[in-house]
N, C-alpha and C positions, 0 to 999 in steps of 0.2 A: 429789540426783540419783537415789538408789535409789527414791524414790517415783515418779519419772517412768518409770523402767524397769519398775517393777511395774505402773503404770497402762498403759503401752504393751503389756505382756504380757497384761494383762486384756482390753484392747481387741482384741488379736489373737485371743485365745481366744474372745471373744464373737463376733467375725466368723467364725471357723472354725465354731463351733457353728451360727450363723445360716446359713452356707453349706449346711448339710445340709438346710435347709428351703426354700431359695429358688434353688438353682442345680442344674445337672445333676450337679455333683460329689456332691451329697448323694444323688441317686438311685443313682448308680454305687456310692457308698460303702455305702449300705444294702444293695444287691444283693450286693456283695462280702461284707459281713458275714453276710448270710443264707446265702450259699453256704458260707462258712467254718464256720458253726455248724449246718448241716443234716447230718443223718445218714441212713443207710439206713432205710427203713421197717421197722417192727416186723412180724415174721411171726407170724401167729396160730397158736397151738399146735394140733397136729393134732386133739387131743381137743375143742378149742373151736371148730373150724371149722363154720360154718353154710352150708347149701346155699341157693343162690338159690331163692326161692319160685316164681319165674316168669321166663321170658325174654320175656314178652309186654310189650314196651315200644317205643313208637314214637319214632323219632328222625329227624333230617334230615341229609342229607349236604351237602357243600359246593356241590353243584349245586341245592340246595333240594328234592331229592326225598326223600319220606318212605320209611322202611324200618323193618322190625321187627327188634329185637334178637335175635329167634329165630334169625337167621342165625349168631349166635355160639355157639349150643349145640354142645357137643362140642369146643370150641376153647379154647385158653389165651387169656385176655383180660386186657388191662390197660386200666383205665378211669381217666381223670383229669378231674376237674371243675376248671375254671379260669375266670378273668375277667381281662381286660386291666387293669382298674382295681385289682385286688388285687396289690400289689407282690410278695408271696411267690409268686405264680403264675409270675413270670418265671424265677427261678432253678430252680424245679421243672421248668418246660417245657424249659429248657436241658438239664437232666439227662435228661429223657425223650427229647429229640432224640438224644442219644448212644445210648441204649438202642434207640430206633426204628431207627437206622442199622444196628445189628447184628442186631436180632431182628424187624424189620418184616415179614419174609417167613415167620416161623414163629409170631408172636403177633399176635392182632388188637388193634390199638390204637384206643381210643375216647377221643379228646381232646375233651371235651365242654364247651361253653359255652352259657349262656342269653342271651348278648348278641346284638344284631342282627348280621347278616352283614358289612356294610361296615366297622364299627370292628374287628371280630374279624379280618377278613382283612387290614386295614391293620397291625394289631399283628403278625400272623403274618409278613407280608412284611417289616416293619421289622427283625425279628430273624432272618430267614432260615430259619424252621422249615419242614421239608418233610413232617412227618407230616400225615395227613388230619385235618381239623377236623370234628367232628360237632356238631350243634346240637340242643339240647333242644327237644322239642315239649311245651310246658307243659301241654297238655291230656292228656298221657299220663303216668301215675304210674310213677316209677322203682321197680324191685324192690329197690333198694339202700336202706339205712337213712339215708343222708345224702348230700346233693348240694351243700352249701355249699362253695364253693372256698376254699382248695385242699383237695381230698379225693380220695383215690385208692384203687383196689381192684385186686388181682390175683386172678383167678378161674381155677381149674384146669379141665381138660377135663371133669371130672365135675360142675362147677357149684359147687364149694366155694370160699368166700372164703378165700384163703390170706393176703392182706394187706388190712387195712382201716386206711388211714392218714388220720387227721385232721390237717390242717395240712401244712406243707411237708416234703418229704423229698428226699434225694438218691437218685435211682433208678439212676444210672449208677455203681454200685459193684460190687466183686467179690462182695459178699454177695448182692446182687440177681441178678447174672448166674449165680451158682452155684444160687440158688433157681430161676431160670427154666430153667436146664439140667435140673435135677431134675424140675421140673413137666412140662417138655416130654417127658421120657423116659417118664413114666407113661402107659400106654395109655389112650386115650379110651374112654368108656363106649359100649357098642353098644346 
């Protein structure tokens, strides 16, 4: 009888593990685990901060209109590179939404994807995100060192990279909010 219980438990365990790969339960579980183990982004030490070499970077807005990143000069900017097909992007975007809700009027958010507009918009709608989506114009070179999602940057009003986050992070934390408040207090360069 013990062998049968053990066999049944093994089968249940195998089914549970398989469910992570072939059911929505798996996707939700992976996202929950990623959120659980994501932490605030690392802040670049003041002495190690690099200034953006240029703001000359062409991007596209949600209406398909090209614009130059130059319009962000002198502002606090949060840039996030994401892709709907990269699972870690979803929990990070959820954390960015919370930050956008509270800082969207004081910080320029550039939530950037290189995907085509229809699938990106469908993803944004599916999860109820309200931040503006920006699209990469691949003919224009980014002034940032990396754009592979998920990758994020916080740039102060003087153009220094305060956060350079490779991989997923939880942006909606007290640590990030404290940093944003401090960066927003610093007068912009004239």
